[in-house]
All heavy atoms as a GROMACS GRO file, in nm:
protein
  615
    1MET      N    1   8.297   5.445   9.764
    1MET     CA    2   8.189   5.397   9.682
    1MET      C    3   8.236   5.394   9.536
    1MET      O    4   8.308   5.480   9.492
    1MET     CB    5   8.071   5.495   9.689
    1MET     CG    6   7.986   5.477   9.808
    1MET     SD    7   7.829   5.566   9.804
    1MET     CE    8   7.881   5.730   9.783
    2ALA      N    9   8.194   5.294   9.470
    2ALA     CA   10   8.226   5.281   9.330
    2ALA      C   11   8.121   5.351   9.245
    2ALA      O   12   8.004   5.331   9.264
    2ALA     CB   13   8.232   5.134   9.290
    3GLU      N   14   8.171   5.437   9.156
    3GLU     CA   15   8.082   5.510   9.068
    3GLU      C   16   8.093   5.451   8.929
    3GLU      O   17   8.200   5.401   8.890
    3GLU     CB   18   8.115   5.655   9.059
    3GLU     CG   19   8.079   5.730   9.184
    3GLU     CD   20   8.092   5.878   9.164
    3GLU    OE1   21   8.072   5.924   9.053
    3GLU    OE2   22   8.128   5.947   9.261
    4LYS      N   23   7.985   5.449   8.860
    4LYS     CA   24   7.984   5.400   8.724
    4LYS      C   25   8.044   5.505   8.635
    4LYS      O   26   8.005   5.626   8.636
    4LYS     CB   27   7.838   5.371   8.680
    4LYS     CG   28   7.825   5.313   8.545
    4LYS     CD   29   7.682   5.282   8.513
    4LYS     CE   30   7.665   5.226   8.372
    4LYS     NZ   31   7.528   5.201   8.340
    5ILE      N   32   8.140   5.465   8.553
    5ILE     CA   33   8.207   5.557   8.466
    5ILE      C   34   8.123   5.572   8.340
    5ILE      O   35   8.092   5.470   8.274
    5ILE     CB   36   8.351   5.514   8.431
    5ILE    CG1   37   8.436   5.507   8.558
    5ILE    CG2   38   8.413   5.602   8.328
    5ILE    CD1   39   8.573   5.455   8.541
    6ILE      N   40   8.093   5.692   8.304
    6ILE     CA   41   8.009   5.716   8.185
    6ILE      C   42   8.093   5.797   8.085
    6ILE      O   43   8.145   5.903   8.120
    6ILE     CB   44   7.884   5.797   8.222
    6ILE    CG1   45   7.802   5.714   8.324
    6ILE    CG2   46   7.804   5.832   8.099
    6ILE    CD1   47   7.686   5.793   8.380
    7GLU      N   48   8.103   5.748   7.968
    7GLU     CA   49   8.175   5.817   7.864
    7GLU      C   50   8.085   5.925   7.801
    7GLU      O   51   7.970   5.895   7.775
    7GLU     CB   52   8.223   5.723   7.758
    7GLU     CG   53   8.330   5.625   7.807
    7GLU     CD   54   8.379   5.538   7.696
    7GLU    OE1   55   8.365   5.575   7.577
    7GLU    OE2   56   8.439   5.435   7.727
    8VAL      N   57   8.137   6.042   7.791
    8VAL     CA   58   8.060   6.148   7.734
    8VAL      C   59   8.098   6.166   7.585
    8VAL      O   60   8.214   6.166   7.550
    8VAL     CB   61   8.089   6.282   7.807
    8VAL    CG1   62   8.012   6.398   7.746
    8VAL    CG2   63   8.055   6.268   7.951
    9GLY      N   64   7.999   6.177   7.500
    9GLY     CA   65   8.024   6.190   7.358
    9GLY      C   66   8.032   6.055   7.287
    9GLY      O   67   8.015   5.951   7.350
   10GLY      N   68   8.057   6.061   7.161
   10GLY     CA   69   8.070   5.935   7.086
   10GLY      C   70   7.935   5.870   7.066
   10GLY      O   71   7.832   5.931   7.069
   11LYS      N   72   7.941   5.739   7.050
   11LYS     CA   73   7.818   5.663   7.029
   11LYS      C   74   7.745   5.646   7.162
   11LYS      O   75   7.808   5.634   7.266
   11LYS     CB   76   7.849   5.524   6.975
   11LYS     CG   77   7.909   5.528   6.836
   11LYS     CD   78   7.940   5.388   6.790
   11LYS     CE   79   8.009   5.389   6.657
   11LYS     NZ   80   8.043   5.256   6.612
   12GLY      N   81   7.614   5.641   7.158
   12GLY     CA   82   7.537   5.620   7.279
   12GLY      C   83   7.396   5.665   7.255
   12GLY      O   84   7.364   5.731   7.159
   13ASN      N   85   7.318   5.630   7.350
   13ASN     CA   86   7.175   5.672   7.337
   13ASN      C   87   7.148   5.792   7.423
   13ASN      O   88   7.236   5.844   7.491
   13ASN     CB   89   7.083   5.553   7.373
   13ASN     CG   90   7.110   5.503   7.516
   13ASN    OD1   91   7.174   5.570   7.595
   13ASN    ND2   92   7.060   5.385   7.548
   14SER      N   93   7.026   5.841   7.417
   14SER     CA   94   6.993   5.963   7.492
   14SER      C   95   6.995   5.935   7.643
   14SER      O   96   7.019   6.025   7.722
   14SER     CB   97   6.859   6.016   7.450
   14SER     OG   98   6.759   5.919   7.482
   15ASP      N   99   6.973   5.811   7.686
   15ASP     CA  100   6.976   5.779   7.830
   15ASP      C  101   7.117   5.799   7.882
   15ASP      O  102   7.136   5.849   7.995
   15ASP     CB  103   6.930   5.633   7.850
   15ASP     CG  104   6.913   5.598   7.994
   15ASP    OD1  105   6.861   5.687   8.067
   15ASP    OD2  106   6.945   5.486   8.036
   16THR      N  107   7.217   5.755   7.805
   16THR     CA  108   7.355   5.774   7.851
   16THR      C  109   7.389   5.918   7.857
   16THR      O  110   7.460   5.961   7.952
   16THR     CB  111   7.452   5.695   7.753
   16THR    OG1  112   7.410   5.560   7.744
   16THR    CG2  113   7.594   5.706   7.803
   17ALA      N  114   7.345   5.996   7.764
   17ALA     CA  115   7.374   6.139   7.763
   17ALA      C  116   7.306   6.207   7.882
   17ALA      O  117   7.364   6.294   7.946
   17ALA     CB  118   7.327   6.205   7.634
   18ALA      N  119   7.186   6.163   7.913
   18ALA     CA  120   7.117   6.216   8.030
   18ALA      C  121   7.186   6.184   8.160
   18ALA      O  122   7.196   6.270   8.252
   18ALA     CB  123   6.973   6.168   8.038
   19GLN      N  124   7.239   6.060   8.169
   19GLN     CA  125   7.313   6.024   8.287
   19GLN      C  126   7.444   6.104   8.300
   19GLN      O  127   7.480   6.145   8.408
   19GLN     CB  128   7.349   5.873   8.281
   19GLN     CG  129   7.231   5.784   8.305
   19GLN     CD  130   7.268   5.638   8.295
   19GLN    OE1  131   7.375   5.603   8.246
   19GLN    NE2  132   7.176   5.548   8.336
   20ALA      N  133   7.510   6.127   8.188
   20ALA     CA  134   7.631   6.206   8.187
   20ALA      C  135   7.601   6.349   8.231
   20ALA      O  136   7.676   6.406   8.314
   20ALA     CB  137   7.694   6.204   8.051
   21ASP      N  138   7.492   6.405   8.183
   21ASP     CA  139   7.457   6.539   8.224
   21ASP      C  140   7.423   6.544   8.371
   21ASP      O  141   7.460   6.642   8.442
   21ASP     CB  142   7.336   6.589   8.143
   21ASP     CG  143   7.369   6.620   8.002
   21ASP    OD1  144   7.492   6.640   7.971
   21ASP    OD2  145   7.280   6.625   7.918
   22ASN      N  146   7.358   6.441   8.421
   22ASN     CA  147   7.326   6.436   8.565
   22ASN      C  148   7.452   6.431   8.648
   22ASN      O  149   7.464   6.496   8.753
   22ASN     CB  150   7.238   6.313   8.591
   22ASN     CG  151   7.183   6.314   8.732
   22ASN    OD1  152   7.183   6.416   8.797
   22ASN    ND2  153   7.135   6.197   8.774
   23VAL      N  154   7.551   6.348   8.610
   23VAL     CA  155   7.678   6.339   8.682
   23VAL      C  156   7.752   6.471   8.684
   23VAL      O  157   7.799   6.519   8.783
   23VAL     CB  158   7.765   6.225   8.622
   23VAL    CG1  159   7.905   6.234   8.682
   23VAL    CG2  160   7.702   6.088   8.649
   24ILE      N  161   7.754   6.535   8.567
   24ILE     CA  162   7.819   6.667   8.555
   24ILE      C  163   7.751   6.768   8.644
   24ILE      O  164   7.818   6.845   8.713
   24ILE     CB  165   7.826   6.711   8.407
   24ILE    CG1  166   7.922   6.616   8.331
   24ILE    CG2  167   7.873   6.854   8.397
   24ILE    CD1  168   7.920   6.638   8.183
   25ASP      N  169   7.618   6.768   8.640
   25ASP     CA  170   7.544   6.866   8.725
   25ASP      C  171   7.574   6.843   8.874
   25ASP      O  172   7.592   6.939   8.948
   25ASP     CB  173   7.394   6.856   8.694
   25ASP     CG  174   7.360   6.909   8.559
   25ASP    OD1  175   7.441   6.987   8.500
   25ASP    OD2  176   7.250   6.875   8.508
   26ARG      N  177   7.573   6.714   8.914
   26ARG     CA  178   7.601   6.688   9.058
   26ARG      C  179   7.739   6.730   9.096
   26ARG      O  180   7.760   6.790   9.205
   26ARG     CB  181   7.584   6.538   9.086
   26ARG     CG  182   7.434   6.499   9.108
   26ARG     CD  183   7.420   6.358   9.159
   26ARG     NE  184   7.461   6.267   9.054
   26ARG     CZ  185   7.541   6.162   9.072
   26ARG    NH1  186   7.590   6.131   9.189
   26ARG    NH2  187   7.572   6.081   8.970
   27ARG      N  188   7.837   6.701   9.013
   27ARG     CA  189   7.973   6.742   9.043
   27ARG      C  190   7.986   6.893   9.044
   27ARG      O  191   8.059   6.947   9.130
   27ARG     CB  192   8.071   6.680   8.944
   27ARG     CG  193   8.083   6.532   8.965
   27ARG     CD  194   8.189   6.471   8.876
   27ARG     NE  195   8.200   6.326   8.897
   27ARG     CZ  196   8.256   6.244   8.816
   27ARG    NH1  197   8.316   6.287   8.708
   27ARG    NH2  198   8.263   6.116   8.843
   28GLN      N  199   7.924   6.960   8.953
   28GLN     CA  200   7.928   7.107   8.952
   28GLN      C  201   7.864   7.164   9.079
   28GLN      O  202   7.918   7.259   9.138
   28GLN     CB  203   7.856   7.165   8.827
   28GLN     CG  204   7.863   7.312   8.816
   28GLN     CD  205   8.004   7.362   8.793
   28GLN    OE1  206   8.084   7.295   8.732
   28GLN    NE2  207   8.031   7.480   8.838
   29ALA      N  208   7.756   7.104   9.124
   29ALA     CA  209   7.693   7.153   9.249
   29ALA      C  210   7.782   7.129   9.368
   29ALA      O  211   7.789   7.216   9.458
   29ALA     CB  212   7.558   7.080   9.269
   30GLU      N  213   7.853   7.014   9.371
   30GLU     CA  214   7.946   6.988   9.483
   30GLU      C  215   8.061   7.088   9.485
   30GLU      O  216   8.098   7.138   9.591
   30GLU     CB  217   7.999   6.847   9.472
   30GLU     CG  218   7.896   6.739   9.506
   30GLU     CD  219   7.953   6.599   9.479
   30GLU    OE1  220   8.072   6.587   9.445
   30GLU    OE2  221   7.872   6.503   9.494
   31ILE      N  222   8.111   7.124   9.366
   31ILE     CA  223   8.222   7.217   9.356
   31ILE      C  224   8.176   7.352   9.400
   31ILE      O  225   8.242   7.425   9.478
   31ILE     CB  226   8.277   7.221   9.210
   31ILE    CG1  227   8.351   7.089   9.184
   31ILE    CG2  228   8.368   7.341   9.194
   31ILE    CD1  229   8.387   7.074   9.039
   32GLU      N  230   8.056   7.397   9.356
   32GLU     CA  231   8.005   7.526   9.398
   32GLU      C  232   7.981   7.533   9.548
   32GLU      O  233   8.001   7.635   9.611
   32GLU     CB  234   7.876   7.556   9.322
   32GLU     CG  235   7.899   7.587   9.174
   32GLU     CD  236   7.768   7.603   9.095
   32GLU    OE1  237   7.662   7.593   9.158
   32GLU    OE2  238   7.777   7.628   8.975
   33LYS      N  239   7.936   7.422   9.604
   33LYS     CA  240   7.913   7.422   9.752
   33LYS      C  241   8.043   7.432   9.826
   33LYS      O  242   8.051   7.498   9.928
   33LYS     CB  243   7.840   7.288   9.790
   33LYS     CG  244   7.802   7.281   9.933
   33LYS     CD  245   7.726   7.156   9.961
   33LYS     CE  246   7.691   7.145  10.106
   33LYS     NZ  247   7.625   7.023  10.140
   34MET      N  248   8.147   7.367   9.776
   34MET     CA  249   8.279   7.374   9.844
   34MET      C  250   8.336   7.513   9.843
   34MET      O  251   8.398   7.559   9.941
   34MET     CB  252   8.382   7.281   9.775
   34MET     CG  253   8.370   7.137   9.815
   34MET     SD  254   8.510   7.036   9.761
   34MET     CE  255   8.525   7.077   9.590
   35TYR      N  256   8.320   7.587   9.736
   35TYR     CA  257   8.381   7.716   9.721
   35TYR      C  258   8.290   7.833   9.752
   35TYR      O  259   8.325   7.949   9.730
   35TYR     CB  260   8.440   7.732   9.581
   35TYR     CG  261   8.558   7.640   9.560
   35TYR    CD1  262   8.546   7.523   9.486
   35TYR    CD2  263   8.682   7.668   9.623
   35TYR    CE1  264   8.655   7.439   9.475
   35TYR    CE2  265   8.789   7.582   9.609
   35TYR     CZ  266   8.777   7.467   9.532
   35TYR     OH  267   8.879   7.384   9.518
   36ARG      N  268   8.168   7.804   9.799
   36ARG     CA  269   8.075   7.909   9.838
   36ARG      C  270   8.129   7.979   9.959
   36ARG      O  271   8.171   7.912  10.057
   36ARG     CB  272   7.936   7.849   9.864
   36ARG     CG  273   7.829   7.949   9.889
   36ARG     CD  274   7.698   7.885   9.911
   36ARG     NE  275   7.664   7.798   9.798
   36ARG     CZ  276   7.606   7.679   9.810
   36ARG    NH1  277   7.575   7.632   9.927
   36ARG    NH2  278   7.577   7.609   9.704
   37PRO      N  279   8.130   8.111   9.963
   37PRO     CA  280   8.179   8.178  10.084
   37PRO      C  281   8.089   8.149  10.205
   37PRO      O  282   7.968   8.151  10.190
   37PRO     CB  283   8.176   8.326  10.045
   37PRO     CG  284   8.089   8.337   9.927
   37PRO     CD  285   8.088   8.202   9.857
   38HIS      N  286   8.150   8.122  10.314
   38HIS     CA  287   8.075   8.092  10.433
   38HIS      C  288   8.033   8.222  10.502
   38HIS      O  289   8.110   8.313  10.518
   38HIS     CB  290   8.160   8.008  10.530
   38HIS     CG  291   8.201   7.875  10.472
   38HIS    ND1  292   8.110   7.774  10.452
   38HIS    CD2  293   8.317   7.832  10.424
   38HIS    CE1  294   8.174   7.672  10.396
   38HIS    NE2  295   8.298   7.703  10.378
   39ARG      N  296   7.908   8.226  10.543
   39ARG     CA  297   7.853   8.346  10.611
   39ARG      C  298   7.868   8.326  10.758
   39ARG      O  299   7.829   8.225  10.814
   39ARG     CB  300   7.705   8.359  10.571
   39ARG     CG  301   7.645   8.485  10.621
   39ARG     CD  302   7.505   8.498  10.564
   39ARG     NE  303   7.434   8.592  10.647
   39ARG     CZ  304   7.355   8.560  10.751
   39ARG    NH1  305   7.337   8.437  10.780
   39ARG    NH2  306   7.296   8.653  10.822
   40LEU      N  307   7.921   8.426  10.820
   40LEU     CA  308   7.936   8.428  10.968
   40LEU      C  309   7.806   8.473  11.034
   40LEU      O  310   7.755   8.575  11.003
   40LEU     CB  311   8.051   8.518  11.010
   40LEU     CG  312   8.080   8.526  11.159
   40LEU    CD1  313   8.125   8.394  11.212
   40LEU    CD2  314   8.185   8.633  11.181
   41ASP      N  315   7.752   8.389  11.122
   41ASP     CA  316   7.628   8.424  11.193
   41ASP      C  317   7.666   8.507  11.314
   41ASP      O  318   7.734   8.463  11.405
   41ASP     CB  319   7.559   8.298  11.237
   41ASP     CG  320   7.422   8.324  11.291
   41ASP    OD1  321   7.373   8.435  11.268
   41ASP    OD2  322   7.369   8.234  11.359
   42LEU      N  323   7.622   8.632  11.309
   42LEU     CA  324   7.656   8.728  11.416
   42LEU      C  325   7.561   8.733  11.531
   42LEU      O  326   7.586   8.799  11.630
   42LEU     CB  327   7.666   8.869  11.355
   42LEU     CG  328   7.779   8.888  11.250
   42LEU    CD1  329   7.771   9.030  11.194
   42LEU    CD2  330   7.916   8.862  11.313
   43THR      N  331   7.450   8.661  11.518
   43THR     CA  332   7.347   8.671  11.626
   43THR      C  333   7.399   8.628  11.759
   43THR      O  334   7.379   8.700  11.861
   43THR     CB  335   7.224   8.580  11.586
   43THR    OG1  336   7.181   8.623  11.458
   43THR    CG2  337   7.111   8.594  11.687
   44PRO      N  338   7.469   8.510  11.776
   44PRO     CA  339   7.520   8.479  11.909
   44PRO      C  340   7.622   8.579  11.966
   44PRO      O  341   7.628   8.604  12.085
   44PRO     CB  342   7.581   8.341  11.896
   44PRO     CG  343   7.535   8.288  11.764
   44PRO     CD  344   7.493   8.409  11.679
   45ILE      N  345   7.701   8.634  11.876
   45ILE     CA  346   7.802   8.729  11.919
   45ILE      C  347   7.739   8.858  11.969
   45ILE      O  348   7.774   8.911  12.072
   45ILE     CB  349   7.903   8.759  11.801
   45ILE    CG1  350   7.978   8.630  11.763
   45ILE    CG2  351   7.999   8.873  11.836
   45ILE    CD1  352   8.058   8.643  11.637
   46ILE      N  353   7.642   8.908  11.893
   46ILE     CA  354   7.574   9.032  11.933
   46ILE      C  355   7.494   9.011  12.064
   46ILE      O  356   7.495   9.093  12.154
   46ILE     CB  357   7.480   9.080  11.822
   46ILE    CG1  358   7.561   9.125  11.700
   46ILE    CG2  359   7.387   9.189  11.870
   46ILE    CD1  360   7.480   9.154  11.579
   47PHE      N  361   7.428   8.897  12.079
   47PHE     CA  362   7.356   8.864  12.201
   47PHE      C  363   7.452   8.861  12.320
   47PHE      O  364   7.424   8.917  12.426
   47PHE     CB  365   7.284   8.730  12.183
   47PHE     CG  366   7.206   8.687  12.304
   47PHE    CD1  367   7.088   8.748  12.339
   47PHE    CD2  368   7.258   8.587  12.389
   47PHE    CE1  369   7.017   8.709  12.453
   47PHE    CE2  370   7.188   8.548  12.501
   47PHE     CZ  371   7.068   8.609  12.533
   48SER      N  372   7.563   8.792  12.305
   48SER     CA  373   7.661   8.783  12.413
   48SER      C  374   7.716   8.914  12.454
   48SER      O  375   7.728   8.948  12.572
   48SER     CB  376   7.777   8.688  12.374
   48SER     OG  377   7.726   8.560  12.347
   49LEU      N  378   7.750   8.998  12.358
   49LEU     CA  379   7.802   9.131  12.390
   49LEU      C  380   7.698   9.217  12.460
   49LEU      O  381   7.728   9.289  12.551
   49LEU     CB  382   7.852   9.199  12.261
   49LEU     CG  383   7.977   9.144  12.201
   49LEU    CD1  384   8.008   9.211  12.069
   49LEU    CD2  385   8.095   9.160  12.296
   50THR      N  386   7.572   9.205  12.416
   50THR     CA  387   7.465   9.282  12.478
   50THR      C  388   7.449   9.241  12.625
   50THR      O  389   7.438   9.326  12.715
   50THR     CB  390   7.333   9.261  12.405
   50THR    OG1  391   7.350   9.303  12.266
   50THR    CG2  392   7.223   9.343  12.464
   51ILE      N  393   7.446   9.110  12.650
   51ILE     CA  394   7.432   9.064  12.786
   51ILE      C  395   7.553   9.107  12.872
   51ILE      O  396   7.536   9.150  12.987
   51ILE     CB  397   7.421   8.909  12.791
   51ILE    CG1  398   7.291   8.866  12.720
   51ILE    CG2  399   7.429   8.852  12.932
   51ILE    CD1  400   7.166   8.918  12.786
   52MET      N  401   7.673   9.102  12.817
   52MET     CA  402   7.792   9.146  12.896
   52MET      C  403   7.783   9.293  12.926
   52MET      O  404   7.818   9.336  13.037
   52MET     CB  405   7.918   9.111  12.821
   52MET     CG  406   7.947   8.962  12.818
   52MET     SD  407   8.110   8.911  12.760
   52MET     CE  408   8.135   9.003  12.613
   53VAL      N  409   7.735   9.374  12.834
   53VAL     CA  410   7.723   9.519  12.860
   53VAL      C  411   7.620   9.547  12.970
   53VAL      O  412   7.642   9.628  13.057
   53VAL     CB  413   7.691   9.596  12.732
   53VAL    CG1  414   7.646   9.737  12.758
   53VAL    CG2  415   7.810   9.594  12.638
   54VAL      N  416   7.505   9.478  12.960
   54VAL     CA  417   7.400   9.496  13.061
   54VAL      C  418   7.452   9.455  13.199
   54VAL      O  419   7.430   9.527  13.301
   54VAL     CB  420   7.274   9.415  13.026
   54VAL    CG1  421   7.173   9.410  13.137
   54VAL    CG2  422   7.209   9.482  12.902
   55ILE      N  423   7.522   9.340  13.207
   55ILE     CA  424   7.577   9.299  13.334
   55ILE      C  425   7.680   9.399  13.391
   55ILE      O  426   7.683   9.433  13.506
   55ILE     CB  427   7.638   9.156  13.324
   55ILE    CG1  428   7.526   9.054  13.307
   55ILE    CG2  429   7.726   9.121  13.443
   55ILE    CD1  430   7.576   8.914  13.277
   56TYR      N  431   7.766   9.447  13.303
   56TYR     CA  432   7.866   9.543  13.344
   56TYR      C  433   7.803   9.675  13.395
   56TYR      O  434   7.842   9.727  13.498
   56TYR     CB  435   7.959   9.576  13.228
   56TYR     CG  436   8.062   9.682  13.257
   56TYR    CD1  437   8.170   9.653  13.341
   56TYR    CD2  438   8.047   9.810  13.209
   56TYR    CE1  439   8.263   9.749  13.371
   56TYR    CE2  440   8.138   9.910  13.242
   56TYR     CZ  441   8.247   9.880  13.320
   56TYR     OH  442   8.337   9.975  13.355
   57LEU      N  443   7.703   9.722  13.320
   57LEU     CA  444   7.633   9.846  13.365
   57LEU      C  445   7.560   9.825  13.496
   57LEU      O  446   7.559   9.913  13.581
   57LEU     CB  447   7.536   9.894  13.256
   57LEU     CG  448   7.602   9.946  13.129
   57LEU    CD1  449   7.499   9.979  13.020
   57LEU    CD2  450   7.695  10.062  13.153
   58GLY      N  451   7.502   9.708  13.516
   58GLY     CA  452   7.435   9.681  13.641
   58GLY      C  453   7.532   9.666  13.757
   58GLY      O  454   7.506   9.710  13.868
   59TRP      N  455   7.648   9.617  13.729
   59TRP     CA  456   7.754   9.601  13.830
   59TRP      C  457   7.807   9.736  13.875
   59TRP      O  458   7.835   9.765  13.989
   59TRP     CB  459   7.859   9.511  13.776
   59TRP     CG  460   7.973   9.477  13.870
   59TRP    CD1  461   7.972   9.475  14.004
   59TRP    CD2  462   8.106   9.441  13.833
   59TRP    NE1  463   8.095   9.440  14.055
   59TRP    CE2  464   8.178   9.418  13.952
   59TRP    CE3  465   8.169   9.427  13.711
   59TRP    CZ2  466   8.310   9.378  13.952
   59TRP    CZ3  467   8.301   9.383  13.712
   59TRP    CH2  468   8.369   9.361  13.830
   60ARG      N  469   7.825   9.825  13.773
   60ARG     CA  470   7.889   9.955  13.800
   60ARG      C  471   7.791  10.058  13.850
   60ARG      O  472   7.830  10.166  13.890
   60ARG     CB  473   7.955  10.006  13.674
   60ARG     CG  474   8.068   9.918  13.622
   60ARG     CD  475   8.188   9.921  13.711
   60ARG     NE  476   8.235  10.063  13.710
   60ARG     CZ  477   8.331  10.104  13.787
   60ARG    NH1  478   8.390  10.024  13.870
   60ARG    NH2  479   8.369  10.231  13.779
   61ALA      N  480   7.660  10.031  13.841
   61ALA     CA  481   7.559  10.132  13.882
   61ALA      C  482   7.560  10.155  14.032
   61ALA      O  483   7.584  10.061  14.113
   61ALA     CB  484   7.420  10.085  13.838
   62GLU      N  485   7.543  10.276  14.070
   62GLU     CA  486   7.536  10.309  14.211
   62GLU      C  487   7.392  10.304  14.252
   62GLU      O  488   7.314  10.398  14.234
   62GLU     CB  489   7.594  10.450  14.236
   62GLU     CG  490   7.742  10.454  14.198
   62GLU     CD  491   7.800  10.594  14.219
   62GLU    OE1  492   7.731  10.675  14.290
   62GLU    OE2  493   7.907  10.619  14.169
   63LEU      N  494   7.353  10.192  14.308
   63LEU     CA  495   7.211  10.167  14.340
   63LEU      C  496   7.170  10.240  14.471
   63LEU      O  497   7.051  10.245  14.496
   63LEU     CB  498   7.183  10.019  14.348
   63LEU     CG  499   7.203   9.940  14.221
   63LEU    CD1  500   7.178   9.795  14.242
   63LEU    CD2  501   7.110   9.994  14.114
   64GLU      N  502   7.265  10.288  14.545
   64GLU     CA  503   7.228  10.358  14.667
   64GLU      C  504   7.144  10.482  14.633
   64GLU      O  505   7.064  10.526  14.718
   64GLU     CB  506   7.355  10.403  14.740
   64GLU     CG  507   7.447  10.291  14.782
   64GLU     CD  508   7.550  10.259  14.676
   64GLU    OE1  509   7.598  10.348  14.605
   64GLU    OE2  510   7.578  10.142  14.665
   65ASN      N  511   7.164  10.542  14.515
   65ASN     CA  512   7.090  10.658  14.482
   65ASN      C  513   6.948  10.625  14.433
   65ASN      O  514   6.861  10.714  14.436
   65ASN     CB  515   7.162  10.736  14.371
   65ASN     CG  516   7.296  10.786  14.416
   65ASN    OD1  517   7.316  10.804  14.536
   65ASN    ND2  518   7.386  10.807  14.325
   66TYR      N  519   6.925  10.503  14.392
   66TYR     CA  520   6.800  10.470  14.329
   66TYR      C  521   6.712  10.383  14.417
   66TYR      O  522   6.588  10.395  14.418
   66TYR     CB  523   6.823  10.397  14.198
   66TYR     CG  524   6.900  10.480  14.097
   66TYR    CD1  525   7.030  10.448  14.063
   66TYR    CD2  526   6.839  10.589  14.037
   66TYR    CE1  527   7.100  10.525  13.974
   66TYR    CE2  528   6.909  10.666  13.947
   66TYR     CZ  529   7.041  10.634  13.914
   66TYR     OH  530   7.108  10.710  13.826
   67ILE      N  531   6.771  10.298  14.497
   67ILE     CA  532   6.693  10.209  14.585
   67ILE      C  533   6.719  10.253  14.730
   67ILE      O  534   6.825  10.232  14.785
   67ILE     CB  535   6.733  10.062  14.567
   67ILE    CG1  536   6.708  10.021  14.422
   67ILE    CG2  537   6.655   9.970  14.660
   67ILE    CD1  538   6.756   9.878  14.390
   68THR      N  539   6.619  10.318  14.782
   68THR     CA  540   6.631  10.363  14.923
   68THR      C  541   6.518  10.307  15.006
   68THR      O  542   6.407  10.280  14.952
   68THR     CB  543   6.625  10.517  14.930
   68THR    OG1  544   6.497  10.562  14.880
   68THR    CG2  545   6.736  10.583  14.849
   69PRO      N  546   6.537  10.289  15.137
   69PRO     CA  547   6.428  10.231  15.220
   69PRO      C  548   6.309  10.332  15.236
   69PRO      O  549   6.206  10.293  15.280
   69PRO     CB  550   6.493  10.203  15.351
   69PRO     CG  551   6.623  10.272  15.353
   69PRO     CD  552   6.661  10.306  15.210
   70GLU      N  553   6.326  10.458  15.204
   70GLU     CA  554   6.220  10.553  15.221
   70GLU      C  555   6.116  10.554  15.109
   70GLU      O  556   6.006  10.603  15.132
   70GLU     CB  557   6.281  10.696  15.234
   70GLU     CG  558   6.357  10.722  15.361
   70GLU     CD  559   6.500  10.672  15.351
   70GLU    OE1  560   6.553  10.672  15.240
   70GLU    OE2  561   6.560  10.641  15.457
   71SER      N  562   6.154  10.506  14.988
   71SER     CA  563   6.060  10.521  14.876
   71SER      C  564   6.088  10.415  14.770
   71SER      O  565   6.199  10.356  14.767
   71SER     CB  566   6.065  10.661  14.814
   71SER     OG  567   6.191  10.677  14.757
   72GLY      N  568   5.993  10.397  14.684
   72GLY     CA  569   6.011  10.313  14.565
   72GLY      C  570   6.030  10.165  14.598
   72GLY      O  571   5.967  10.109  14.684
   73LEU      N  572   6.125  10.111  14.525
   73LEU     CA  573   6.149   9.964  14.533
   73LEU      C  574   6.203   9.927  14.671
   73LEU      O  575   6.163   9.822  14.728
   73LEU     CB  576   6.249   9.922  14.425
   73LEU     CG  577   6.280   9.776  14.417
   73LEU    CD1  578   6.156   9.691  14.386
   73LEU    CD2  579   6.386   9.752  14.311
   74GLY      N  580   6.288  10.009  14.728
   74GLY     CA  581   6.339   9.979  14.862
   74GLY      C  582   6.227   9.977  14.968
   74GLY      O  583   6.228   9.896  15.057
   75TYR      N  584   6.132  10.070  14.956
   75TYR     CA  585   6.022  10.076  15.049
   75TYR      C  586   5.931   9.954  15.032
   75TYR      O  587   5.884   9.895  15.132
   75TYR     CB  588   5.939  10.202  15.026
   75TYR     CG  589   5.826  10.224  15.125
   75TYR    CD1  590   5.852  10.270  15.253
   75TYR    CD2  591   5.696  10.193  15.085
   75TYR    CE1  592   5.749  10.286  15.342
   75TYR    CE2  593   5.591  10.211  15.175
   75TYR     CZ  594   5.619  10.259  15.302
   75TYR     OH  595   5.515  10.274  15.391
   76ALA      N  596   5.909   9.912  14.908
   76ALA     CA  597   5.825   9.794  14.880
   76ALA      C  598   5.894   9.668  14.932
   76ALA      O  599   5.826   9.578  14.984
   76ALA     CB  600   5.797   9.784  14.735
   77ARG      N  601   6.018   9.660  14.921
   77ARG     CA  602   6.090   9.539  14.968
   77ARG      C  603   6.095   9.532  15.122
   77ARG      O  604   6.100   9.423  15.178
   77ARG     CB  605   6.239   9.540  14.914
   77ARG     CG  606   6.243   9.511  14.768
   77ARG     CD  607   6.387   9.502  14.719
   77ARG     NE  608   6.451   9.389  14.782
   77ARG     CZ  609   6.582   9.375  14.794
   77ARG    NH1  610   6.662   9.469  14.749
   77ARG    NH2  611   6.635   9.272  14.853
   78GLY      N  612   6.094   9.647  15.185
   78GLY     CA  613   6.103   9.655  15.332
   78GLY      C  614   5.972   9.611  15.394
   78GLY      O  615   5.963   9.544  15.492
   0.00000   0.00000   0.00000
């Protein structure tokens, strides 16, 4: 894209000065956006780790002690 070159300083009217200030402000905002530190979103990582821990604990649990055909959930399922 072709941008209009605006000379800063020297002769000119207030409209030209306002345009120059606008260009400088936009460029400054772009520079600040480029160098802004990026924040790492930890929510998906924490969620994934939590799910993996729950699955691992469920896999390793000895359900023979908790679900029996004589009582509780085992009796209800039977």
